[in-house]
C-alpha positions as CSV (number, residue, x, y, z in Angstrom):
1,M,-175.2,33.4,24.0
2,N,-175.1,32.1,20.7
3,T,-172.3,33.3,19.9
4,Q,-170.6,32.4,22.9
5,M,-171.4,28.5,22.9
6,E,-170.3,28.5,18.9
7,K,-166.9,29.8,20.5
8,I,-166.5,26.7,23.0
9,G,-168.2,24.6,20.5
10,G,-165.7,25.4,17.9
11,L,-162.9,23.5,20.3
12,T,-163.0,19.6,21.1
13,P,-161.8,18.6,24.7
14,Q,-158.0,18.3,22.9
15,E,-158.0,21.8,21.2
16,I,-159.1,22.8,24.3
17,V,-155.7,21.0,26.1
18,K,-153.6,22.9,23.4
19,E,-154.5,25.7,24.3
20,L,-153.6,25.7,27.9
21,D,-150.5,23.8,27.0
22,K,-149.4,27.6,25.2
23,Y,-149.3,28.8,28.6
24,I,-149.0,26.0,31.6
25,I,-146.2,23.0,31.5
26,G,-147.5,19.8,32.2
27,Q,-150.6,19.3,34.5
28,H,-151.7,17.1,31.9
29,D,-155.0,15.3,34.4
30,A,-155.9,18.6,35.7
31,K,-156.4,19.9,31.6
32,R,-157.6,17.1,30.6
33,N,-160.6,17.7,33.1
34,V,-161.4,21.1,32.9
35,A,-161.4,20.8,29.0
36,I,-164.2,17.9,29.4
37,A,-166.0,20.0,32.2
38,L,-166.1,23.6,29.5
39,R,-167.0,21.1,26.9
40,N,-169.8,19.6,28.5
41,R,-171.4,23.0,28.9
42,W,-171.6,23.1,25.2
43,R,-172.8,19.3,25.2
44,R,-175.8,20.6,27.7
45,M,-176.8,23.6,25.4
46,N,-177.2,21.4,22.9
47,V,-179.3,18.5,24.3
48,Q,-182.8,18.4,22.8
49,T,-184.9,16.8,25.4
50,D,-185.9,18.2,29.3
51,I,-182.9,17.0,31.2
52,K,-181.4,19.8,29.7
53,N,-181.9,21.4,33.1
54,D,-181.3,18.2,35.3
55,I,-177.7,18.1,34.0
56,I,-175.4,19.8,36.2
57,P,-171.4,20.5,35.8
58,N,-169.1,18.5,38.1
59,N,-167.5,20.7,40.1
60,I,-163.4,20.4,40.3
61,L,-161.2,19.9,43.2
62,M,-157.8,20.9,42.4
63,I,-155.3,19.8,45.0
64,G,-151.3,20.9,44.5
65,A,-148.5,22.9,46.2
66,T,-148.4,26.6,45.9
67,G,-146.9,27.8,42.2
68,V,-148.2,24.4,40.1
69,G,-150.6,26.1,38.1
70,K,-154.2,25.7,39.8
71,T,-155.2,29.4,39.2
72,E,-153.5,29.8,36.2
73,I,-155.7,27.1,34.2
74,A,-158.7,28.7,35.5
75,R,-158.0,32.0,34.2
76,R,-156.7,30.4,31.0
77,L,-160.3,28.2,30.7
78,A,-162.4,31.2,31.4
79,K,-160.0,33.1,28.3
80,I,-160.5,30.6,26.1
81,A,-164.1,30.4,26.7
82,D,-165.4,33.8,27.1
83,A,-167.2,33.4,30.1
84,P,-167.4,35.6,33.1
85,F,-165.0,34.8,35.4
86,V,-164.4,35.2,39.5
87,K,-161.3,34.4,42.1
88,V,-162.7,34.2,45.3
89,E,-160.4,33.6,48.8
90,A,-161.9,30.8,50.7
91,S,-160.3,32.5,53.5
92,K,-161.3,35.6,53.3
93,F,-165.0,34.0,55.0
94,T,-164.2,33.7,57.8
95,E,-163.5,37.1,59.4
96,V,-164.9,38.0,62.6
97,G,-168.6,39.0,62.3
98,Y,-168.8,37.2,59.0
99,V,-172.7,36.7,58.0
100,G,-174.4,34.4,55.3
101,R,-175.2,37.4,52.3
102,D,-171.2,37.5,52.5
103,V,-170.6,34.5,50.7
104,E,-173.2,35.5,47.9
105,S,-170.9,38.3,46.9
106,M,-169.1,35.9,44.9
107,V,-172.0,35.1,42.8
108,R,-172.6,38.7,42.6
109,D,-168.9,40.0,41.5
110,L,-169.9,37.1,38.4
111,V,-173.1,38.9,37.6
112,E,-171.0,42.3,37.3
113,Q,-168.7,40.6,35.4
114,S,-170.9,39.2,33.0
115,V,-172.9,42.3,32.5
116,N,-169.4,44.1,31.6
117,M,-168.7,41.7,29.1
118,V,-172.1,42.0,27.5
119,K,-171.5,45.9,27.3
120,A,-168.3,46.0,26.0
121,R,-169.4,43.4,23.0
122,K,-172.7,45.7,22.7
123,K,-170.6,48.9,22.5
124,E,-168.0,47.4,19.9
125,E,-171.5,46.6,17.7
126,V,-173.0,50.4,18.0
127,K,-169.1,51.8,17.9
128,E,-169.7,53.0,14.2
129,K,-173.4,54.4,15.1
130,A,-171.9,56.2,18.0
131,A,-168.9,57.7,16.4
132,V,-170.8,59.2,13.5
133,T,-172.4,61.1,16.7
134,V,-169.8,62.3,18.4
135,E,-167.7,63.4,15.3
136,E,-170.9,65.9,14.4
137,I,-170.9,67.1,18.3
138,I,-166.9,67.7,18.1
139,L,-167.4,69.8,15.0
140,D,-170.4,71.4,16.3
141,A,-167.5,72.6,19.5
142,L,-165.4,73.7,17.1
143,I,-167.5,75.0,14.4
144,P,-171.0,75.9,15.6
145,P,-173.7,75.6,12.9
146,M,-175.7,78.5,11.8
147,R,-179.5,79.1,11.4
148,K,-180.8,79.5,8.0
149,S,-182.2,82.9,7.7
150,T,-185.9,83.2,6.9
151,G,-185.6,86.4,5.1
152,F,-185.1,86.9,1.8
153,Q,-182.0,86.5,-0.5
154,M,-181.0,87.9,-3.6
155,P,-179.9,84.9,-5.7
156,N,-176.3,85.4,-6.5
157,G,-175.4,84.8,-10.3
158,D,-171.6,86.0,-10.5
159,A,-169.5,83.4,-9.6
160,E,-170.4,79.6,-8.0
161,D,-167.9,79.2,-5.6
162,V,-168.7,82.3,-4.0
163,P,-171.3,81.4,-1.1
164,S,-173.9,83.8,-1.7
165,S,-174.7,83.5,2.6
166,D,-173.0,83.5,5.7
167,V,-174.8,79.8,6.4
168,E,-173.3,78.5,3.2
169,L,-169.7,79.4,4.4
170,N,-170.6,78.0,7.8
171,E,-171.5,75.0,6.0
172,R,-168.4,74.7,3.7
173,T,-166.4,75.1,6.9
174,R,-167.7,73.0,8.6
175,N,-167.7,70.2,5.6
176,L,-163.8,71.4,5.7
177,F,-163.0,70.9,9.3
178,R,-165.5,67.4,9.1
179,E,-162.7,65.5,6.5
180,K,-159.7,66.8,9.0
181,I,-161.8,65.6,12.3
182,K,-161.7,62.8,10.1
183,N,-158.3,62.7,8.9
184,G,-156.7,63.0,12.6
185,E,-155.3,66.6,12.2
186,L,-157.1,68.3,14.7
187,E,-156.7,66.1,17.5
188,E,-154.3,68.0,19.8
189,R,-157.0,71.0,19.4
190,K,-158.8,71.7,22.4
191,I,-162.6,71.9,22.6
192,E,-164.9,72.4,25.2
193,I,-167.4,70.0,25.9
194,D,-170.2,69.1,27.8
195,I,-170.0,66.3,30.3
196,K,-172.9,64.9,32.2
197,Q,-172.2,63.8,35.9
198,S,-174.2,61.8,38.3
199,G,-176.5,63.7,40.5
200,A,-175.5,61.4,43.2
201,P,-172.6,60.3,43.6
202,G,-173.0,58.6,46.7
203,V,-176.1,58.3,48.8
204,G,-175.4,57.2,52.1
205,M,-177.8,55.7,54.4
206,I,-178.2,56.7,58.4
207,G,-179.4,53.2,60.0
208,A,-179.1,51.3,57.0
209,G,-177.5,48.4,59.3
210,M,-180.8,46.8,58.7
211,M,-180.8,46.1,55.1
212,D,-179.5,43.4,53.4
213,E,-176.6,44.7,50.6
214,V,-178.9,44.2,47.6
215,S,-181.5,46.2,48.8
216,M,-179.3,48.9,49.8
217,M,-177.3,49.2,46.2
218,N,-180.9,49.1,44.8
219,L,-182.0,51.8,46.7
220,Q,-179.0,53.7,46.1
221,E,-179.4,53.2,42.3
222,M,-183.2,54.2,42.4
223,L,-182.6,58.2,44.4
224,S,-179.0,58.4,41.8
225,G,-181.2,58.1,39.1
226,M,-184.4,59.9,40.6
227,M,-181.9,62.8,40.8
228,P,-181.5,65.1,37.5
229,K,-177.7,64.8,36.0
230,K,-175.3,67.9,36.0
231,A,-173.5,68.6,32.8
232,K,-169.9,70.0,33.7
233,K,-168.3,71.8,31.1
234,R,-164.2,70.6,30.6
235,K,-161.7,71.8,28.0
236,V,-159.9,69.2,26.5
237,T,-158.4,67.6,23.7
238,V,-160.4,66.0,20.1
239,A,-158.6,63.0,21.2
240,E,-160.0,63.5,24.6
241,A,-163.2,64.3,23.4
242,R,-163.7,61.4,21.4
243,K,-163.2,59.0,24.2
244,I,-165.4,60.5,26.7
245,L,-168.2,60.9,24.5
246,M,-167.6,57.7,22.7
247,E,-168.7,56.1,26.0
248,E,-171.7,58.3,26.6
249,E,-173.2,57.9,23.4
250,A,-172.6,53.9,22.8
251,A,-174.0,54.1,26.3
252,K,-177.4,55.9,24.7
253,L,-177.7,53.4,21.9
254,I,-177.4,50.5,24.5
255,D,-180.5,48.5,25.7
256,M,-179.7,48.4,29.3
257,D,-182.6,45.4,30.1
258,E,-181.5,43.6,27.1
259,V,-177.5,43.3,28.3
260,K,-178.9,42.7,32.0
261,E,-181.2,39.6,30.3
262,E,-178.0,38.4,28.6
263,A,-175.8,39.2,31.5
264,I,-177.4,37.0,33.6
265,R,-178.0,34.3,30.9
266,K,-174.9,34.2,30.4
267,A,-173.5,34.2,33.8
268,E,-175.9,31.5,34.6
269,D,-174.9,28.9,31.8
270,A,-171.2,29.7,31.6
271,G,-170.3,31.4,34.5
272,I,-167.1,29.9,36.2
273,I,-166.1,30.9,40.1
274,F,-162.8,29.8,41.1
275,I,-162.3,29.3,45.3
276,D,-158.7,29.2,46.1
277,E,-157.4,28.6,49.5
278,I,-160.4,26.2,50.1
279,D,-158.0,24.2,52.8
280,K,-157.7,26.9,55.5
281,I,-161.7,26.9,55.9
282,A,-161.2,22.8,55.9
283,S,-160.8,21.9,59.9
284,G,-157.1,20.4,61.1
285,S,-157.3,16.3,60.7
286,G,-159.3,14.7,63.8
287,K,-160.3,17.9,65.3
288,K,-164.5,17.1,63.9
289,G,-167.0,18.8,66.3
290,G,-163.8,21.7,68.0
291,S,-164.1,24.9,68.9
292,G,-163.2,28.8,68.1
293,P,-161.8,29.1,64.7
294,D,-162.8,25.8,63.5
295,V,-166.2,26.6,64.2
296,S,-166.3,29.8,62.1
297,R,-164.7,27.6,59.7
298,E,-167.8,24.7,59.5
299,G,-169.7,27.8,59.3
300,V,-168.6,29.0,56.0
301,Q,-168.5,25.9,54.8
302,R,-172.5,25.2,55.5
303,D,-172.6,28.8,54.0
304,L,-170.8,28.2,50.6
305,L,-172.8,24.9,50.6
306,P,-176.4,26.2,49.2
307,I,-174.2,28.5,46.4
308,V,-172.3,25.2,45.1
309,E,-175.1,23.0,44.8
310,G,-177.3,26.1,43.6
311,S,-179.3,28.4,44.6
312,T,-180.8,31.6,43.9
313,V,-179.0,34.9,44.5
314,N,-180.7,38.6,44.1
315,T,-178.5,41.2,42.4
316,K,-179.2,44.6,41.6
317,Y,-179.2,43.0,37.8
318,G,-181.9,40.8,38.5
319,S,-181.8,37.1,40.1
320,I,-179.5,34.1,38.9
321,K,-179.9,30.7,39.6
322,T,-176.4,28.9,40.4
323,D,-177.8,25.6,39.3
324,H,-175.2,25.5,36.2
325,V,-172.1,27.6,37.3
326,L,-168.8,25.8,37.3
327,F,-167.1,25.9,40.6
328,V,-163.3,25.1,40.8
329,A,-162.1,25.0,43.9
330,A,-158.2,24.5,44.9
331,G,-156.0,24.1,47.7
332,A,-152.6,23.1,49.0
333,F,-153.9,20.9,51.9
334,H,-150.6,20.7,53.9
335,I,-152.3,20.5,57.5
336,S,-155.8,19.6,56.5
337,K,-156.9,16.7,54.1
338,P,-160.0,17.0,51.6
339,S,-161.6,14.5,53.9
340,D,-161.6,17.3,56.4
341,L,-164.4,19.1,54.8
342,I,-167.6,18.7,55.6
343,P,-169.1,15.4,53.9
344,E,-172.1,17.5,51.8
345,L,-169.1,20.5,50.7
346,Q,-167.2,17.0,49.7
347,G,-169.8,15.7,47.6
348,R,-170.6,19.0,45.4
349,F,-166.6,18.5,44.2
350,P,-166.8,14.8,42.2
351,I,-163.6,15.2,40.2
352,R,-160.5,15.5,42.8
353,V,-157.2,16.1,40.8
354,E,-153.6,16.5,42.0
355,L,-151.4,18.5,40.4
356,N,-147.8,17.6,40.4
357,S,-144.9,19.4,42.0
358,L,-142.4,20.8,39.4
359,T,-139.3,19.1,38.5
360,Q,-136.0,21.0,37.2
361,N,-137.3,19.7,33.5
362,D,-140.6,21.6,34.0
363,F,-138.8,24.9,35.2
364,V,-136.2,24.4,32.0
365,R,-139.5,24.6,29.8
366,I,-141.6,26.8,31.9
367,L,-138.7,29.4,30.8
368,K,-138.3,28.1,27.2
369,E,-141.9,27.6,26.0
370,P,-145.1,29.1,27.1
371,K,-146.3,32.5,25.1
372,N,-145.7,34.5,28.0
373,A,-142.3,32.9,29.4
374,L,-140.3,35.0,31.7
375,T,-137.6,34.8,29.4
376,K,-139.6,36.5,26.7
377,Q,-141.2,38.8,29.0
378,Y,-137.7,40.3,29.8
379,Q,-136.5,40.2,26.0
380,A,-139.5,42.6,25.8
381,L,-138.7,44.8,29.0
382,F,-135.4,45.3,27.2
383,Q,-136.6,45.8,23.8
384,A,-138.1,48.6,24.9
385,E,-134.9,50.2,25.5
386,D,-133.7,49.1,21.9
387,V,-131.3,46.3,23.6
388,S,-131.5,42.6,22.7
389,I,-131.2,40.1,25.5
390,S,-131.0,36.3,24.7
391,F,-130.4,33.1,27.1
392,D,-127.9,30.1,26.1
393,D,-129.5,26.5,26.7
394,E,-127.1,25.7,29.7
395,A,-127.5,29.4,31.3
396,I,-131.4,28.6,31.3
397,N,-130.7,25.1,32.5
398,E,-128.3,26.6,35.6
399,I,-131.7,29.2,35.9
400,A,-133.5,26.0,36.4
401,Q,-131.4,24.2,38.6
402,T,-131.4,27.5,40.8
403,A,-134.6,27.8,41.6
404,F,-135.6,24.0,42.1
405,D,-132.9,23.9,44.5
406,I,-134.1,26.6,46.6
407,N,-137.4,24.8,46.3
408,A,-135.9,22.2,47.7
409,E,-134.2,23.5,50.7
410,I,-136.2,26.7,52.1
411,E,-140.1,26.3,50.8
412,N,-141.6,25.0,48.0
413,I,-142.9,27.9,45.9
414,G,-143.2,26.3,42.8
415,A,-142.7,28.4,39.8
416,R,-143.3,31.7,41.7
417,R,-139.4,31.0,42.5
418,L,-138.5,31.9,38.8
419,H,-139.5,35.0,39.5
420,T,-137.2,35.5,42.6
421,V,-134.1,34.1,40.5
422,M,-134.8,35.9,37.0
423,S,-135.1,39.4,39.3
424,K,-131.8,38.6,41.0
425,L,-130.3,37.9,37.8
426,L,-131.1,40.7,35.7
427,N,-131.6,43.6,37.9
428,E,-128.1,44.9,37.8
429,F,-128.7,45.0,33.9
430,L,-132.0,46.6,33.8
431,F,-130.6,49.3,36.4
432,D,-127.4,50.3,33.9
433,V,-129.8,50.4,30.9
434,P,-129.9,53.4,29.4
435,D,-127.2,54.8,31.4
436,K,-123.9,52.1,31.3
437,I,-125.6,50.1,28.4
438,Q,-126.3,52.7,26.0
439,P,-128.8,51.4,23.0
440,P,-128.9,49.7,20.6
441,A,-126.6,46.8,22.3
442,S,-127.0,43.5,23.1
443,L,-126.3,40.9,26.0
444,I,-126.0,37.3,26.3
445,I,-126.2,35.6,29.6
446,T,-124.6,32.5,29.9
447,K,-123.9,29.8,32.1
448,E,-121.2,31.2,34.2
449,M,-122.7,34.7,34.8
450,V,-125.4,33.1,35.9
451,K,-123.5,31.1,38.3
452,E,-121.6,34.4,39.5
453,K,-124.6,36.6,39.7
454,L,-126.9,33.8,41.7
455,S,-123.5,32.6,44.3
456,G,-125.0,34.8,47.0
457,L,-128.4,32.8,46.8
458,I,-126.9,29.3,46.8
459,K,-124.2,30.1,49.7
460,N,-126.6,31.8,51.8
461,K,-128.8,29.5,53.7
462,D,-130.9,32.4,55.3
463,L,-132.9,33.8,52.2
464,S,-135.7,35.8,54.2
465,E,-134.5,38.5,51.7
466,Y,-135.4,36.4,48.8
467,I,-138.2,34.6,49.9
468,L,-141.7,35.5,48.4
């Protein structure tokens, strides 16, 4: 946990914004607020007085049309912080037959994510130790060791290099093969290894409807633990065996109780839950105290409330308090308004950020600047076929103009429209490589080419084929 807080502590709010700028164009206000929220994590952990436990995170409500960067900001923030991150759709909790425990599944998913992160780090720490054991298992499969004979043997004084017994010969052969394994000379050699399998892959319970999800998971885990693990023989290559055995041996070296404790702490102090489509559970304007689906929506909000304001949730790894988990909610709010949420839930999202709709200039920057820009992605795809592709500045301006115009005329889906436009522009080239366009080759996308390829998109007002 300390390592993680050191990582956050090494980044000031301005540096966090710079990291986000590498992937997301514009939306400076939203970036500032999430950067402050992340830095406040580190500040709270370094508070020396008892007030530390009373400092709760300021949850954020992002308001903006689809495709402007709401989800991407939250996802990138979690990567910067190396924090457990879960994205859920608020609308999935409106299904018929919904019960309160399902809302808690987002917290259970967060803990699961945290356990996986801690386990991966611990495996990396014991990797070298596990590799030595794996090497011996592979060696035993290739050249089984011989037991030393207890009988009396006459010393062989004629030649030093000649092995005096079968045991010594076996040991020399093993040493020779050990070097070959280390040098990767036997990667394709087939060997037979024992793989442990769980005795009870799936335990079904008749009449389990009265049990809650956590009790059911704990019971299944307990029953599977009681069943003896079966060993199954498999014939695999040395390279495959190394991967399989590394997982098994690393798992043996890890203290799972320690992993669970650290994962719970990590989820509590650094976890981020992103609740998307929160506007879908808000009752439409002027429908307070409605009936039918509106009652269901309000019920979902009331079930979300204790999770967001702080409660204890039972998971199969232990109990987790959600008091210091950061919640980021997002929604377009086309039909409803944030004020249509129940007042208690509104109060739990004190920071509201409105994200701006993307302009044509933003589209140009999105195509050029981010590390994972679409133009760079297509260049990498063509490069795999030994074909280079480049885009003129005028061509990029034309692509941006086309995407912006379609958004204005049909439906504004933000930056996602660029995927449609770029796909329409380059699909023919992707189909022709490498049959008609044989590598090595070089392609230059010009403004005229863009106009020609995308003319159908502009003329045809019924764009149902291209709308995502």
